[in-house]
C-alpha positions in Angstrom: 123.9 78.4 100.8 120.7 77.1 99.5 119.9 77.4 95.8 116.1 77.8 95.7 114.1 80.7 94.4 110.9 81.6 96.1 108.9 84.8 96.6 110.5 85.8 99.9 107.3 87.7 100.7 107.7 89.8 97.6 105.3 90.2 94.6 106.7 88.5 91.5 106.7 91.9 89.8 109.1 93.3 92.4 111.4 90.3 91.9 111.2 90.7 88.1 112.1 94.4 88.3 115.1 93.8 90.5 116.2 91.0 88.3 115.9 93.3 85.3 118.3 95.7 86.8 120.8 93.0 87.6 120.6 91.6 84.1 121.7 95.0 82.8 125.0 94.5 84.6 126.8 91.5 82.9 129.5 91.5 85.4 127.1 90.4 88.1 126.8 86.6 88.1 125.1 85.8 91.4 123.1 87.7 94.0 121.9 86.1 97.2 119.1 87.2 99.6 119.7 86.9 103.3 118.1 88.1 106.5 114.5 87.8 107.4 113.3 87.3 103.8 115.6 84.4 103.4 114.7 82.9 106.8 111.0 83.3 106.2 110.4 85.4 109.3 109.9 88.7 107.4 106.9 91.1 107.8 105.4 93.3 105.2 107.8 96.2 105.9 110.9 94.1 106.0 113.9 95.3 104.0 115.4 93.3 101.2 119.0 92.2 102.1 121.0 91.4 98.9 124.6 90.5 98.5 126.6 90.3 95.3 128.6 87.0 95.5 131.1 87.6 92.8 133.8 90.4 92.9 133.7 91.5 89.3 131.8 94.8 89.8 133.8 98.0 90.1 132.9 100.6 92.7 131.7 103.1 90.1 129.4 100.5 88.6 128.2 99.5 92.1 127.2 103.1 92.7 125.3 103.2 89.4 123.6 99.8 90.3 122.4 101.2 93.6 121.0 104.3 91.8 119.3 102.0 89.3 117.7 99.9 92.0 116.6 103.0 93.9 115.0 104.3 90.7 112.7 101.4 90.7 110.8 103.2 93.5 110.0 100.0 95.3 108.1 100.3 98.6 111.0 98.4 100.4 114.4 99.4 101.7 117.0 97.6 99.7 120.3 96.8 101.3 123.0 95.8 98.8 126.5 94.8 99.5 129.4 92.9 97.9 130.4 89.7 99.7 134.2 90.4 99.4 133.8 93.8 101.1 132.1 92.4 104.2 134.5 92.5 107.2 132.0 91.4 109.9 132.5 87.7 110.4 129.1 87.2 112.0 127.5 88.6 108.9 129.6 86.4 106.6 128.6 83.4 108.7 124.9 84.4 108.5 125.0 84.8 104.7 126.7 81.4 104.4 124.2 79.8 106.7 120.8 81.3 105.5 121.6 83.0 102.1 119.5 81.8 99.2 120.3 82.4 95.5 118.1 85.3 94.4 119.6 86.0 90.9 122.0 84.3 88.6 122.8 85.3 85.0 123.3 81.6 84.2 119.6 80.8 84.0 
């Protein structure tokens, strides 16, 4: 996984808003972006594929996080998952291959 932060075809305000939500969940340490936005072949209506890399978040908090992200009313579909819950090996391989660090609480 690459550790660079870029705009992924998103306005910096959008990234800041999403980061703000993640910051309010101290159990979230790292989130990666994958899919077309990580590969650079996105288009204006592409969704935002995000994966929580650590497994410290509980299901009840994950549900609240999804609501908080939805409440941002962004003009993008946000797909959020937790890495440990993924059972599709092809998706795991894709995330490991093209995933880029999107958020970390350590910076």
